N, C-alpha and C positions, 0 to 999 in steps of 0.2 A: 504494500500500500504506500503510495507516495506521501511524503511528508508535506503538510500544508506550508505554503510560503509564509515565512516569518516577516512580520512588519516591524520596522524600526520604530521605537518609541518616539512619538512626536513631542516636541517641547515648545512651549510658548515663551520660553526665556529669550529675551533679546541678546544679541551678540555682546561680548565684552566691550567692543569699540563703541557700540551705541550707548551702553550704560556709562562708559567713561565720558563720552561727549555730553550726555545729560548732566553728569556730575559737574563737569567744567562749566557748562552753561548756567547752572545754579550758582556756582561761585562767582562767575562774571556778573550775573544779574545782581547778586548781593553787594558786590563791590560798587557797581554803578548806582544802585539804589542808595547805598551809604553816602556816596559823594553827592548825589542829588539832594538827599535829606539834610545832609550837613550844610550844603550851600543855601538851601531854601531857608533854613532856620538862621543861619549866619547872616543873611541879608536883613532879617527882621529883628535880630537881637544882638546885643554885644556880649552876651553871656557865653562863655566857652562850654559850660555844662549843658546849656540848652542846645547848642549846636551839636554836641556829642550825642545827646539823646535823640535829636532829630536824625542824625546819621545812623544811629542804631535802629530806630524805628523804620527808616527808609530801607536799610539793608535787609532787615527781617521781612518786611512787606514784599520787597522785590524778589527776594530769594523764595519766599513761600509761593508767590504767584507763578514763578517760573517752575518751581518744583511740581506744582499741580499740572501744569501743561506738559512737563517732561514725563511724568508718570502716565498721563493719558496717551502721549505719543508712544512710549515704550510698550504699553499694553496693546495699542493698535498695531504696532509693528510685530509684536509677538503673535497676535491673532492672524495677521496677514501672512506671516511666515508659516504658520501652522496649516493654512489652507492649501498651500502648495501650488504648483503650476497646473494649468489645464492639461489633461492627458496624463498626469502623473498617477501611477497605480496606487500610490499611497494617499492620494487626495481623498478627503472625506466628503 
């Protein structure tokens, strides 16, 4: 009796390069948000503490926003990769 064809386990995990790129984009967004928040508060106030708090809030807000988008993109990329190419015998 012939052995049934074994299917390779499909993974929705994005490539390491995609995950690294998402991580770097979150860091860059946090840096840019921090500079924008610091500059925004620094223009309105002479307090160094207020400018630092503005920078911190801007950095966290920008990084969180980009993190949400990065997670959604990585999930979509994983699902897209899981579907496979048309005509692929492993396509679901």
